[in-house]
N, C-alpha and C positions, 0 to 999 in steps of 0.2 A: 504494500500500500504506500503510495507516495503522498507526502505531505508538502504542501506549498503555502506560501504566505496567505493566499486567499482562503484556504481551508482553515488556517489558524484564526484569521479574522472572523470567518463565519462561525466557527465553534465558540470563540470567545463571545461573540454577540449572542448566540443562543444560550450560553451559560451565564450571560450577563456579567462577564469578567472583563475588566479593563486591562488591556495589554499594551505596554509601552511600545511604540513603534521601533525604538532602538533595540528592543529585546526580541522582536519577531524572528530575526535571522537565527539567533541562538536557540530560540524555542523550536523553530523548524528543524534545525539540526538534531536537537535532543529528541524530539518526538519521532523523527525519521529513524534514528538509531534504536529507539525503543521498539518501534514497529518491526524493524529488521530482526531484532532479537526474538520477538514474538513469532515471526515467520519461521525462524530457525526451530523454535520449540514445537511448532505445528508439524514440522517435518520428522520429528522423532517417532519411532515405532514403539507404541506402548501397548501393543496387542497382548503381550504376555505378562503385563504388569497388573497385579490385582488392584482394584479400586481401594483407596485408603480414606476412611472417614475420620480416623484419629491415629495419632502416633502412639497413643497409650493403649495398652491392652485392657486396663481396668476402667470402668466408668468413673466419671468425675462425681464427687460428692456434691449434692445440691444443698444450698442453704434453705432454711425455712423462709417462705415469703411473708413479709410483714408489711402491711399497708400503712403508709404514712404520707404526709404531704411534702416531705423532703425538706421542709423548713427553709427553703431557699427561693421561694417564688419571687419575692421582691428583688433579690439579687439578680435573678435571671431576667426579670423585666427591665432592670436597669440597662441591660445590653441592647435593648430595642430602641431604634431611633423614633418609632411611633408606637404608642400604646393607648388603649382605651380601658380604663379601670384595670382589670386583671387579665387583659387579653392583648396579644400582639396585633398590630394593624399592618396588613400587607397589601401590596398593590393587587388590584383585580386582574386576574389572568385569563378568565373565561368570560366571554360576552354572553 
């Protein structure tokens, strides 16, 4: 898969991420090398390799679920640029 400047700009626009024009060349090179590596991984023959769901043979111990409010609601809401009482305000994305 080839990555060019236009694709970088398109994806950054879709993801609503601002990308500095000066860094687009470096980002293009980095993403191209990542995709080349992924293509190499896709070429590996894994037919005789058993699927692995965990590296541990024993199941992990689960903790008991306890319901609480987290006691950090106000701290979390401080990170929001817009809020309405106890809720985040986000831009409308569906018409």
